[in-house]
Structure formats: structure tokens, C-alpha cells
N, C-alpha and C positions, 0 to 999 in steps of 0.2 A: 504495499502500499503505500509506504513512503517514499520508494523509489518512483511509483507512478504519479505520485504529486509535486514530487519534486522534480518531474522532468516535465507535466504541466505548466507548474510555478515556471519553470528555466525559458519556456515556450514562450508564454506570454511576457513576460520578462526583455526577452529575445527582439522581439517584436516591436514592443517599447521604443526600445535603446534606440531601434532603425527609423520609427515614427518620430522620436527623437531627435536624432540627426547629431546636428550640432548643437544644439541645446543641453546635453548628456556634457553636463561636469565630471561624470565619473569615471577615473583612470586608474592604472595603477598610481599609488604612492597619495590621493586623494582619500582620506581616512577620515575626515569629521565627523562621520557617521559612526565609527568605531569608538569612540569616545563614551567614559561611562556604562552604569549598566541597562539593561534592555530585555524584557522577558522574552525567554525562551519554550518550546515546547516539550515533553517528553522527548517523541520523537526525534526532534530537534538537538536535546541533547543525548537521544542514543548517536544519533547521525554524528557528532562530534568525537564521543568515545571510541566508535568506531575510524573515524579520521586520526585519531591521536595516537591509535592503534597498528595502523596502518603508517603512519610516518613514522612512529617510534623502530618500527621493520626497517625503512627504508632510511633515515637519518636521526637515530638515539640521540646527538647530540641538540639537535634541532627540536624533537619534541623534549627533550629536559627542559629547554629555553624555554619553551611552553608553560612547562610544571612551575618552575622558577616563576613566572610574571602571574602564576592563579594566586588571586588573596581570597579570605573569606568574605569579603567585602569590597564593594567597587565603591569610588568617590566620581563624581559626576563628571572629574575633570580627567580620568586614568584613562589608559587605551585598554582595548579588550584583552584580556591574557595571549589569543589567538593572532593580534598584530607583530610583525616583528616592525620594531621601531627605527630596524634600520634601514628596512626598503618603506616603509610603510606597507606592506601586503599582507595581504590574510594568510597565514603558515597554513590553515585549512580551509582554503579555497572551495575546494569540490564537495566539503561536506559542511561546509557554513548553514548556520540556521535560517529557517523562511524570512525572519524579519530582513536579513541580511542579504535575501536574495529579493524582496522587492521594494526594498529602499531606492530611490531616483529618481529611474524614469516616470513615467504620467501612468497610475495603475487607480482604475476603478475596481471595486469591488462590490461584485452584486448590484451593479447599477447607482450607487453611492457617491460621493465624494469622490476628488481626486487626490491623490498625495503626491508629494513628490517631494524629491531633497531639493534644502533650499538652494544650493548651489547650482540646480538644475533651473534649465530656463529662466535666467537672469532677462528683466526686461521683457520677460514674455505676457502678454495679456493672458484674462482666463480663457481663450478661445481658441488661441494658438495652444495651450497647455491642454487642453479639453479637446482640439484635433488632434493630439496626437495620444494619448489617452488609451490603453488598452483595458478593456472591460476583462477583470477575470473570474471566470464561474465555476463555481465547482458544485459537483452534483452530491457527492458523497460525505452524507453529514457529518460522521466524526473530521474528514479534511476538512470541511470547508468550516468548520469551528477552529483546527488549527492554523487555516490561511487568516483567518479574521482576528484570530486575536496576536497573530504577527503583523498584520495592518495596522492594528488598532496603536502600535506605535510609532506609525507612519507619521509624519505630519501631513497635516492636507491642507492644499494650494487650494 
């Protein structure tokens, strides 16, 4: 179920990035959205554990650096523990939570308001943003709840 959900979300975001074009500020090293705590689902946590295990098998030193950055409580200005401070990129990108996957480009959840990163669509009108929005609809109730929770942490534009 999680793999299917991730594929659906990733496909929608790929469409949103394509539609957003030059409005999209997201790129390697852009990590303003990786600061402070944010909610993740149990599926996200499981995916991150799997990613950390895979990274540990491939690059134990890098995996240990992530573990060294984990703190019981995060401050609002602290980076996510899986953010590499030298490159500004995610060490567990392929396993990242849905919140991370849905942040940035214009996404509309089940016909609701459009959420975007404040760095994207700089100077765009509401109409220009809406024209780039991709509607993300999930039929499975459990998956829909998971995506809905992830998108509830995305700022609404």
C-alpha cells in the first residue's frame, strides 16, 4: 500500500513541477522547508527506518552521521536530522515522508485550497498559481488520511 501511495504522490508532484516550471524554487541545496519539527505518519516512520537500514548497509558512516544528528526534541530552527548540513540535501531522499514529497509545487488536496512553498511562485498571482496546481485525490480511505495529514502541514497559498 505505501509503495503505491508514494508512486501516486510522486507522479502528482512531477506533474506539479512540470506545470510550475520556472516558478519552482526547489532544487538541491534549497532546504528552508527542512527546518524544525513537522508531523509524519507511521508509514513515513517505517519508510525512514527502511531507508536508514539501506543507507547503513551501503554507507555506514553516512548513516551514523544521521543518527548523531537525531535529538529527542527539535527546536523550530533546527534542521531535520536527515538533512546533510554540508550539501543541503536529504540523505534519505528516496524514503522521505509524504510531507516532504508534497511540499513546494502547487498541490490541491481533494479540490481544497492550494498549498505551495513560500519560496515558489514568487510574484505569481493567485490565478497563475491555480493554473499550475495539480489535484491530488486518493480513493483509499487510509491512504487519503495519511496524505491529508501530510498536506495539513503545507502552507496554503
